[in-house]
PAZAGU-537585 format. One line per 4 residues: number of its first residue (from 0); for each residue x, y, z of N, C-alpha, C. Coordinates in nm, 3 decimals, decimal comma. Example, Ala and Ser with C-alpha at 12.3 -4.5 7.8 and 13.67 -1.06 7.14 Angstrom:
0	1,319:-0,569:0,780:1,230:-0,450:0,780:1,320:-0,330:0,780; 1,285:-0,225:0,708:1,367:-0,106:0,714:1,290:0,003:0,787
This chain:
0	-4,282:-1,131:1,734:-4,160:-1,062:1,786:-4,114:-0,961:1,672; -4,114:-0,840:1,712:-4,079:-0,745:1,589:-3,919:-0,701:1,629; -3,848:-0,732:1,514:-3,709:-0,708:1,519:-3,685:-0,579:1,457; -3,589:-0,506:1,515:-3,534:-0,391:1,430:-3,416:-0,414:1,360
4	-3,454:-0,406:1,212:-3,349:-0,455:1,110:-3,247:-0,367:1,086; -3,251:-0,241:1,128:-3,136:-0,136:1,121:-3,013:-0,199:1,187; -2,922:-0,183:1,109:-2,776:-0,243:1,167:-2,663:-0,198:1,096; -2,563:-0,135:1,124:-2,459:-0,073:1,048:-2,382:-0,171:0,978
8	-2,325:-0,163:0,869:-2,218:-0,238:0,812:-2,136:-0,280:0,896; -2,048:-0,162:0,971:-1,932:-0,181:1,070:-1,995:-0,295:1,167; -2,099:-0,278:1,209:-2,144:-0,385:1,324:-2,156:-0,521:1,277; -2,217:-0,536:1,141:-2,198:-0,675:1,082:-2,051:-0,737:1,046
12	-1,966:-0,620:1,029:-1,849:-0,686:0,988:-1,789:-0,721:1,123; -1,796:-0,670:1,246:-1,747:-0,701:1,364:-1,806:-0,841:1,400; -1,922:-0,853:1,364:-1,987:-0,971:1,432:-2,009:-1,116:1,329; -1,933:-1,103:1,210:-1,967:-1,185:1,088:-1,902:-1,313:1,134
16	-1,793:-1,326:1,218:-1,750:-1,474:1,247:-1,823:-1,526:1,328; -1,889:-1,465:1,441:-1,982:-1,508:1,533:-2,119:-1,546:1,465; -2,166:-1,476:1,356:-2,254:-1,511:1,267:-2,252:-1,655:1,204; -2,144:-1,669:1,139:-2,114:-1,805:1,092:-2,103:-1,894:1,159
20	-2,050:-1,875:1,275:-2,051:-2,011:1,384:-2,193:-1,986:1,487; -2,294:-1,939:1,431:-2,420:-1,937:1,481:-2,403:-1,900:1,646; -2,336:-1,804:1,686:-2,301:-1,768:1,793:-2,353:-1,631:1,827; -2,437:-1,572:1,791:-2,491:-1,426:1,806:-2,635:-1,445:1,874
24	-2,688:-1,363:1,956:-2,838:-1,391:1,995:-2,924:-1,392:1,888; -3,051:-1,445:1,891:-3,154:-1,426:1,798:-3,174:-1,324:1,745; -3,183:-1,195:1,839:-3,220:-1,056:1,751:-3,113:-1,019:1,686; -2,981:-1,022:1,713:-2,879:-0,989:1,617:-2,881:-1,061:1,496
28	-2,905:-1,183:1,520:-2,876:-1,279:1,396:-2,987:-1,218:1,307; -3,099:-1,211:1,344:-3,226:-1,155:1,277:-3,215:-1,045:1,179; -3,145:-0,963:1,252:-3,094:-0,804:1,213:-3,000:-0,824:1,094; -2,891:-0,933:1,140:-2,795:-0,937:1,037:-2,850:-0,996:0,923
32	-2,930:-1,126:0,925:-2,970:-1,156:0,818:-3,077:-1,065:0,723; -3,155:-0,989:0,786:-3,212:-0,884:0,710:-3,126:-0,790:0,636; -3,019:-0,735:0,693:-2,913:-0,654:0,637:-2,848:-0,726:0,503; -2,842:-0,866:0,535:-2,763:-0,941:0,431:-2,856:-0,908:0,287
36	-2,996:-0,928:0,303:-3,078:-0,917:0,222:-3,081:-0,791:0,116; -3,026:-0,673:0,167:-3,030:-0,543:0,131:-2,889:-0,494:0,110; -2,785:-0,566:0,143:-2,675:-0,504:0,154:-2,566:-0,587:0,056; -2,550:-0,562:-0,079:-2,462:-0,664:-0,152:-2,316:-0,665:-0,087
40	-2,285:-0,558:-0,041:-2,111:-0,550:0,001:-2,107:-0,646:0,113; -2,177:-0,650:0,222:-2,186:-0,716:0,348:-2,232:-0,885:0,283; -2,298:-0,891:0,203:-2,337:-1,018:0,144:-2,198:-1,088:0,078; -2,123:-0,988:0,003:-1,995:-1,056:-0,051:-1,889:-1,068:0,058
44	-1,895:-0,992:0,156:-1,794:-1,022:0,274:-1,821:-1,157:0,363; -1,943:-1,175:0,360:-2,013:-1,314:0,441:-1,944:-1,423:0,330; -1,992:-1,423:0,198:-1,957:-1,531:0,102:-1,808:-1,528:0,121; -1,720:-1,451:0,086:-1,581:-1,437:0,104:-1,541:-1,514:0,237
48	-1,601:-1,504:0,361:-1,557:-1,523:0,476:-1,581:-1,699:0,484; -1,702:-1,720:0,434:-1,748:-1,862:0,412:-1,633:-1,921:0,332; -1,599:-1,862:0,229:-1,509:-1,931:0,129:-1,386:-1,956:0,178; -1,307:-1,880:0,238:-1,205:-1,881:0,344:-1,201:-1,990:0,431
52	-1,316:-2,011:0,501:-1,346:-2,120:0,599:-1,315:-2,250:0,545; -1,392:-2,254:0,395:-1,399:-2,353:0,344:-1,246:-2,414:0,290; -1,179:-2,302:0,230:-1,023:-2,337:0,190:-0,957:-2,374:0,303; -0,959:-2,319:0,422:-0,869:-2,346:0,530:-0,907:-2,490:0,608
56	-1,047:-2,520:0,582:-1,089:-2,634:0,658:-1,056:-2,754:0,561; -1,029:-2,726:0,426:-0,996:-2,850:0,337:-0,868:-2,908:0,382; -0,786:-2,824:0,444:-0,636:-2,892:0,484:-0,545:-2,911:0,377; -0,567:-2,863:0,251:-0,478:-2,864:0,151:-0,399:-2,700:0,165
60	-0,258:-2,720:0,131:-0,194:-2,585:0,144:-0,242:-2,499:0,018; -0,225:-2,371:0,047:-0,256:-2,273:-0,088:-0,163:-2,163:-0,046; -0,115:-2,092:-0,175:-0,052:-1,999:-0,137:-0,120:-1,847:-0,145; -0,093:-1,761:-0,064:-0,159:-1,650:-0,066:-0,089:-1,544:-0,141
64	-0,152:-1,463:-0,227:-0,079:-1,366:-0,305:0,040:-1,289:-0,237; 0,136:-1,233:-0,246:0,246:-1,152:-0,174:0,149:-1,039:-0,181; 0,160:-0,981:-0,043:0,082:-0,841:0,002:-0,060:-0,849:0,006; -0,131:-0,977:0,014:-0,255:-0,972:0,015:-0,294:-0,948:0,163
68	-0,209:-0,984:0,268:-0,275:-0,964:0,398:-0,262:-0,790:0,414; -0,157:-0,730:0,376:-0,146:-0,590:0,399:-0,276:-0,521:0,302; -0,285:-0,554:0,201:-0,380:-0,494:0,129:-0,535:-0,523:0,200; -0,542:-0,650:0,247:-0,684:-0,653:0,304:-0,699:-0,581:0,440
72	-0,584:-0,557:0,504:-0,603:-0,499:0,631:-0,635:-0,325:0,606; -0,549:-0,292:0,506:-0,587:-0,158:0,454:-0,724:-0,135:0,395; -0,784:-0,241:0,356:-0,914:-0,206:0,279:-1,022:-0,233:0,400; -1,007:-0,300:0,506:-1,073:-0,321:0,631:-1,044:-0,167:0,708
76	-0,944:-0,136:0,706:-0,923:0,002:0,765:-1,006:0,108:0,707; -0,970:0,126:0,587:-1,042:0,210:0,488:-1,194:0,225:0,508; -1,257:0,095:0,522:-1,393:0,072:0,513:-1,451:0,114:0,669; -1,398:0,082:0,772:-1,425:0,127:0,887:-1,409:0,244:0,938
80	-1,323:0,330:0,872:-1,326:0,487:0,876:-1,438:0,555:0,807; -1,508:0,490:0,721:-1,602:0,554:0,655:-1,734:0,603:0,731
């Protein structure tokens, strides 16, 4: 079966949580997997999301730096506008 490997970074970002949870259809999963092989930026986001899940699942409290949430939202908004 031939998969179209073209997928935008924006589409990847929208589906990254489902990808981590293995809750995407096989075609989309294959397209995202191929995208991660060639896109360092999306791979970094995937790794960061996985690390965040590990931190939260650990159960130990940790402090997020002041303003982190605002900076993260601004960064995501700016990337989605590109």
